[in-house]
A tleap script that builds the chain and sets N, CA, C and O, in Angstrom:
source leaprc.protein.ff14SB
mol = sequence {
  NMET ILE GLU ILE ASP PRO GLU ILE ALA GLY
  GLY LYS PRO VAL ILE LYS GLY THR ARG ILE
  THR VAL LYS LEU ILE LEU GLU LEU LEU ALA
  ASN GLY TRP SER ILE LYS ASP ILE THR GLU
  GLU TYR ASP LEU THR GLU GLU GLN VAL LYS
  SER ALA ILE LYS TYR ALA GLU TYR LEU THR
  GLU LYS VAL ARG VAL VAL ARG CILE
}
set mol.1.N position { 6.352 7.971 1.896 }
set mol.1.CA position { 4.918 8.163 1.971 }
set mol.1.C position { 4.218 7.035 2.709 }
set mol.1.O position { 3.018 7.105 2.972 }
set mol.2.N position { 4.968 6.000 3.039 }
set mol.2.CA position { 4.415 4.866 3.775 }
set mol.2.C position { 4.952 4.929 5.196 }
set mol.2.O position { 6.134 5.192 5.416 }
set mol.3.N position { 4.066 4.685 6.159 }
set mol.3.CA position { 4.533 4.641 7.538 }
set mol.3.C position { 3.975 3.416 8.243 }
set mol.3.O position { 2.909 2.903 7.904 }
set mol.4.N position { 4.732 2.968 9.232 }
set mol.4.CA position { 4.310 1.844 10.059 }
set mol.4.C position { 4.364 2.330 11.503 }
set mol.4.O position { 5.418 2.714 12.011 }
set mol.5.N position { 3.207 2.302 12.143 }
set mol.5.CA position { 3.087 2.774 13.518 }
set mol.5.C position { 2.174 1.798 14.249 }
set mol.5.O position { 1.044 1.573 13.815 }
set mol.6.N position { 2.639 1.219 15.341 }
set mol.6.CA position { 1.812 0.248 16.062 }
set mol.6.C position { 0.469 0.814 16.519 }
set mol.6.O position { -0.461 0.060 16.804 }
set mol.7.N position { 0.370 2.127 16.588 }
set mol.7.CA position { -0.874 2.772 17.024 }
set mol.7.C position { -1.861 3.008 15.875 }
set mol.7.O position { -3.001 3.411 16.106 }
set mol.8.N position { -1.422 2.756 14.644 }
set mol.8.CA position { -2.282 2.997 13.478 }
set mol.8.C position { -2.458 1.690 12.720 }
set mol.8.O position { -1.481 1.053 12.325 }
set mol.9.N position { -3.698 1.301 12.522 }
set mol.9.CA position { -4.047 0.098 11.741 }
set mol.9.C position { -3.303 -1.145 12.221 }
set mol.9.O position { -2.933 -2.004 11.420 }
set mol.10.N position { -3.087 -1.236 13.525 }
set mol.10.CA position { -2.426 -2.411 14.069 }
set mol.10.C position { -0.990 -2.590 13.613 }
set mol.10.O position { -0.465 -3.703 13.637 }
set mol.11.N position { -0.354 -1.510 13.198 }
set mol.11.CA position { 1.041 -1.585 12.766 }
set mol.11.C position { 1.225 -1.980 11.312 }
set mol.11.O position { 2.349 -2.198 10.861 }
set mol.12.N position { 0.120 -2.073 10.574 }
set mol.12.CA position { 0.232 -2.389 9.143 }
set mol.12.C position { 0.718 -1.152 8.391 }
set mol.12.O position { 0.454 -0.029 8.821 }
set mol.13.N position { 1.421 -1.338 7.283 }
set mol.13.CA position { 1.875 -0.187 6.494 }
set mol.13.C position { 0.673 0.577 5.932 }
set mol.13.O position { -0.235 -0.006 5.342 }
set mol.14.N position { 0.695 1.900 6.133 }
set mol.14.CA position { -0.380 2.766 5.652 }
set mol.14.C position { 0.207 3.945 4.892 }
set mol.14.O position { 1.396 4.245 4.991 }
set mol.15.N position { -0.661 4.606 4.129 }
set mol.15.CA position { -0.263 5.866 3.506 }
set mol.15.C position { -0.105 6.876 4.636 }
set mol.15.O position { -1.020 7.048 5.441 }
set mol.16.N position { 1.024 7.532 4.706 }
set mol.16.CA position { 1.325 8.462 5.796 }
set mol.16.C position { 0.206 9.472 5.970 }
set mol.16.O position { -0.270 10.077 5.008 }
set mol.17.N position { -0.204 9.640 7.223 }
set mol.17.CA position { -1.241 10.611 7.551 }
set mol.17.C position { -2.656 10.084 7.362 }
set mol.17.O position { -3.626 10.824 7.524 }
set mol.18.N position { -2.775 8.796 7.017 }
set mol.18.CA position { -4.093 8.187 6.814 }
set mol.18.C position { -4.139 6.850 7.544 }
set mol.18.O position { -3.159 6.429 8.158 }
set mol.19.N position { -5.280 6.199 7.468 }
set mol.19.CA position { -5.415 4.835 7.964 }
set mol.19.C position { -5.644 3.878 6.785 }
set mol.19.O position { -6.128 2.760 6.963 }
set mol.20.N position { -5.291 4.332 5.597 }
set mol.20.CA position { -5.471 3.532 4.384 }
set mol.20.C position { -4.242 2.646 4.209 }
set mol.20.O position { -3.124 3.126 4.021 }
set mol.21.N position { -4.483 1.333 4.276 }
set mol.21.CA position { -3.362 0.391 4.233 }
set mol.21.C position { -2.884 0.124 2.809 }
set mol.21.O position { -3.629 0.246 1.836 }
set mol.22.N position { -1.623 -0.242 2.735 }
set mol.22.CA position { -1.049 -0.668 1.461 }
set mol.22.C position { -1.831 -1.874 0.950 }
set mol.22.O position { -2.102 -1.986 -0.246 }
set mol.23.N position { -2.190 -2.770 1.858 }
set mol.23.CA position { -2.946 -3.962 1.487 }
set mol.23.C position { -4.262 -3.596 0.811 }
set mol.23.O position { -4.625 -4.202 -0.197 }
set mol.24.N position { -4.976 -2.621 1.346 }
set mol.24.CA position { -6.243 -2.204 0.742 }
set mol.24.C position { -6.020 -1.715 -0.683 }
set mol.24.O position { -6.763 -2.084 -1.593 }
set mol.25.N position { -5.013 -0.897 -0.876 }
set mol.25.CA position { -4.740 -0.373 -2.220 }
set mol.25.C position { -4.428 -1.508 -3.185 }
set mol.25.O position { -4.929 -1.519 -4.310 }
set mol.26.N position { -3.608 -2.462 -2.758 }
set mol.26.CA position { -3.271 -3.589 -3.630 }
set mol.26.C position { -4.502 -4.442 -3.928 }
set mol.26.O position { -4.672 -4.913 -5.053 }
set mol.27.N position { -5.350 -4.641 -2.938 }
set mol.27.CA position { -6.583 -5.405 -3.159 }
set mol.27.C position { -7.493 -4.704 -4.167 }
set mol.27.O position { -8.074 -5.351 -5.038 }
set mol.28.N position { -7.614 -3.390 -4.047 }
set mol.28.CA position { -8.451 -2.642 -4.984 }
set mol.28.C position { -7.906 -2.761 -6.405 }
set mol.28.O position { -8.666 -2.984 -7.347 }
set mol.29.N position { -6.603 -2.613 -6.557 }
set mol.29.CA position { -5.991 -2.737 -7.882 }
set mol.29.C position { -6.202 -4.145 -8.444 }
set mol.29.O position { -6.485 -4.309 -9.631 }
set mol.30.N position { -6.063 -5.155 -7.588 }
set mol.30.CA position { -6.246 -6.546 -8.024 }
set mol.30.C position { -7.687 -6.819 -8.442 }
set mol.30.O position { -7.956 -7.724 -9.232 }
set mol.31.N position { -8.606 -6.024 -7.903 }
set mol.31.CA position { -10.025 -6.195 -8.228 }
set mol.31.C position { -10.488 -5.265 -9.346 }
set mol.31.O position { -11.686 -5.060 -9.544 }
set mol.32.N position { -9.520 -4.706 -10.073 }
set mol.32.CA position { -9.865 -3.950 -11.265 }
set mol.32.C position { -10.023 -2.450 -11.097 }
set mol.32.O position { -10.343 -1.756 -12.063 }
set mol.33.N position { -9.807 -1.935 -9.901 }
set mol.33.CA position { -9.874 -0.484 -9.720 }
set mol.33.C position { -8.670 0.159 -10.408 }
set mol.33.O position { -7.579 -0.409 -10.425 }
set mol.34.N position { -8.874 1.322 -10.962 }
set mol.34.CA position { -7.760 2.074 -11.535 }
set mol.34.C position { -7.177 2.990 -10.455 }
set mol.34.O position { -7.796 3.214 -9.415 }
set mol.35.N position { -5.999 3.504 -10.714 }
set mol.35.CA position { -5.410 4.464 -9.781 }
set mol.35.C position { -6.345 5.657 -9.630 }
set mol.35.O position { -6.521 6.177 -8.529 }
set mol.36.N position { -6.935 6.084 -10.716 }
set mol.36.CA position { -7.868 7.217 -10.664 }
set mol.36.C position { -9.069 6.894 -9.776 }
set mol.36.O position { -9.502 7.734 -8.989 }
set mol.37.N position { -9.609 5.674 -9.901 }
set mol.37.CA position { -10.730 5.261 -9.048 }
set mol.37.C position { -10.351 5.396 -7.572 }
set mol.37.O position { -11.121 5.918 -6.766 }
set mol.38.N position { -9.162 4.920 -7.236 }
set mol.38.CA position { -8.710 4.928 -5.843 }
set mol.38.C position { -8.501 6.355 -5.349 }
set mol.38.O position { -8.913 6.697 -4.241 }
set mol.39.N position { -7.865 7.184 -6.162 }
set mol.39.CA position { -7.607 8.559 -5.729 }
set mol.39.C position { -8.906 9.309 -5.488 }
set mol.39.O position { -9.009 10.102 -4.552 }
set mol.40.N position { -9.891 9.059 -6.326 }
set mol.40.CA position { -11.169 9.750 -6.168 }
set mol.40.C position { -11.966 9.217 -4.979 }
set mol.40.O position { -12.558 9.999 -4.236 }
set mol.41.N position { -11.989 7.924 -4.794 }
set mol.41.CA position { -12.779 7.320 -3.719 }
set mol.41.C position { -12.173 7.574 -2.337 }
set mol.41.O position { -12.903 7.762 -1.364 }
set mol.42.N position { -10.839 7.579 -2.253 }
set mol.42.CA position { -10.170 7.679 -0.957 }
set mol.42.C position { -9.430 8.998 -0.745 }
set mol.42.O position { -8.678 9.133 0.220 }
set mol.43.N position { -9.631 9.961 -1.624 }
set mol.43.CA position { -9.020 11.285 -1.507 }
set mol.43.C position { -7.498 11.194 -1.343 }
set mol.43.O position { -6.913 11.804 -0.448 }
set mol.44.N position { -6.884 10.422 -2.226 }
set mol.44.CA position { -5.439 10.266 -2.246 }
set mol.44.C position { -4.888 10.874 -3.526 }
set mol.44.O position { -5.634 11.141 -4.468 }
set mol.45.N position { -3.580 11.089 -3.553 }
set mol.45.CA position { -2.939 11.529 -4.789 }
set mol.45.C position { -2.438 10.306 -5.550 }
set mol.45.O position { -2.288 9.224 -4.983 }
set mol.46.N position { -2.186 10.491 -6.816 }
set mol.46.CA position { -1.622 9.416 -7.629 }
set mol.46.C position { -0.276 8.983 -7.046 }
set mol.46.O position { 0.046 7.795 -7.020 }
set mol.47.N position { 0.497 9.947 -6.586 }
set mol.47.CA position { 1.803 9.656 -5.998 }
set mol.47.C position { 1.668 8.756 -4.765 }
set mol.47.O position { 2.488 7.859 -4.567 }
set mol.48.N position { 0.655 8.981 -3.946 }
set mol.48.CA position { 0.442 8.148 -2.763 }
set mol.48.C position { 0.109 6.705 -3.155 }
set mol.48.O position { 0.633 5.760 -2.565 }
set mol.49.N position { -0.752 6.544 -4.139 }
set mol.49.CA position { -1.122 5.204 -4.585 }
set mol.49.C position { 0.098 4.497 -5.174 }
set mol.49.O position { 0.339 3.324 -4.888 }
set mol.50.N position { 0.851 5.200 -5.980 }
set mol.50.CA position { 2.047 4.605 -6.576 }
set mol.50.C position { 3.093 4.260 -5.517 }
set mol.50.O position { 3.847 3.301 -5.679 }
set mol.51.N position { 3.140 5.035 -4.439 }
set mol.51.CA position { 4.098 4.718 -3.376 }
set mol.51.C position { 3.721 3.403 -2.696 }
set mol.51.O position { 4.604 2.665 -2.261 }
set mol.52.N position { 2.432 3.100 -2.598 }
set mol.52.CA position { 1.999 1.811 -2.039 }
set mol.52.C position { 2.445 0.668 -2.941 }
set mol.52.O position { 2.883 -0.377 -2.461 }
set mol.53.N position { 2.332 0.871 -4.241 }
set mol.53.CA position { 2.763 -0.153 -5.197 }
set mol.53.C position { 4.281 -0.350 -5.108 }
set mol.53.O position { 4.770 -1.480 -5.106 }
set mol.54.N position { 5.009 0.749 -5.035 }
set mol.54.CA position { 6.468 0.666 -4.943 }
set mol.54.C position { 6.900 0.011 -3.636 }
set mol.54.O position { 7.891 -0.719 -3.607 }
set mol.55.N position { 6.170 0.264 -2.562 }
set mol.55.CA position { 6.487 -0.367 -1.281 }
set mol.55.C position { 6.308 -1.882 -1.387 }
set mol.55.O position { 7.154 -2.645 -0.919 }
set mol.56.N position { 5.215 -2.308 -1.997 }
set mol.56.CA position { 4.973 -3.746 -2.184 }
set mol.56.C position { 6.068 -4.355 -3.058 }
set mol.56.O position { 6.539 -5.462 -2.795 }
set mol.57.N position { 6.465 -3.635 -4.085 }
set mol.57.CA position { 7.542 -4.113 -4.951 }
set mol.57.C position { 8.839 -4.266 -4.147 }
set mol.57.O position { 9.555 -5.258 -4.289 }
set mol.58.N position { 9.124 -3.289 -3.318 }
set mol.58.CA position { 10.319 -3.338 -2.470 }
set mol.58.C position { 10.290 -4.577 -1.577 }
set mol.58.O position { 11.302 -5.262 -1.430 }
set mol.59.N position { 9.140 -4.863 -0.986 }
set mol.59.CA position { 9.032 -6.030 -0.105 }
set mol.59.C position { 9.275 -7.332 -0.855 }
set mol.59.O position { 9.880 -8.256 -0.311 }
set mol.60.N position { 8.812 -7.412 -2.090 }
set mol.60.CA position { 9.024 -8.650 -2.851 }
set mol.60.C position { 10.503 -8.849 -3.170 }
set mol.60.O position { 10.949 -9.983 -3.345 }
set mol.61.N position { 11.250 -7.787 -3.246 }
set mol.61.CA position { 12.693 -7.893 -3.485 }
set mol.61.C position { 13.404 -8.470 -2.271 }
set mol.61.O position { 14.490 -9.036 -2.398 }
set mol.62.N position { 12.804 -8.331 -1.103 }
set mol.62.CA position { 13.405 -8.797 0.137 }
set mol.62.C position { 13.149 -10.283 0.393 }
set mol.62.O position { 13.786 -10.881 1.259 }
set mol.63.N position { 12.233 -10.869 -0.346 }
set mol.63.CA position { 11.879 -12.280 -0.133 }
set mol.63.C position { 12.975 -13.167 -0.690 }
set mol.63.O position { 13.433 -12.977 -1.817 }
set mol.64.N position { 13.393 -14.144 0.113 }
set mol.64.CA position { 14.403 -15.104 -0.327 }
set mol.64.C position { 13.855 -16.500 -0.114 }
set mol.64.O position { 13.209 -16.783 0.895 }
set mol.65.N position { 14.112 -17.343 -1.049 }
set mol.65.CA position { 13.688 -18.742 -0.938 }
set mol.65.C position { 14.852 -19.540 -0.369 }
set mol.65.O position { 15.979 -19.461 -0.857 }
set mol.66.N position { 14.558 -20.305 0.668 }
set mol.66.CA position { 15.584 -21.130 1.293 }
set mol.66.C position { 15.117 -22.569 1.249 }
set mol.66.O position { 14.034 -22.895 1.734 }
set mol.67.N position { 15.936 -23.428 0.668 }
set mol.67.CA position { 15.603 -24.858 0.629 }
set mol.67.C position { 16.121 -25.522 1.884 }
set mol.67.O position { 17.231 -25.262 2.347 }
set mol.68.N position { 15.287 -26.381 2.415 }
set mol.68.CA position { 15.680 -27.082 3.643 }
set mol.68.C position { 15.893 -28.544 3.341 }
set mol.68.O position { 16.229 -29.317 4.238 }
savepdb mol mol.pdb
quit
């Protein structure tokens, strides 16, 4: 449900078929919005919002700390 296309939102990850970025969804959640608030305001499904959260979770799994 997440796509990255250099022609959409400058290549930032977005909900497929929209210009709504994963970053925007995470910012809204961090600022106290509920999933329901987001789905109603941005005409998204709960599944789409949760896919943004899962994508962010996936990215954090890829982070590795390297000591120099």
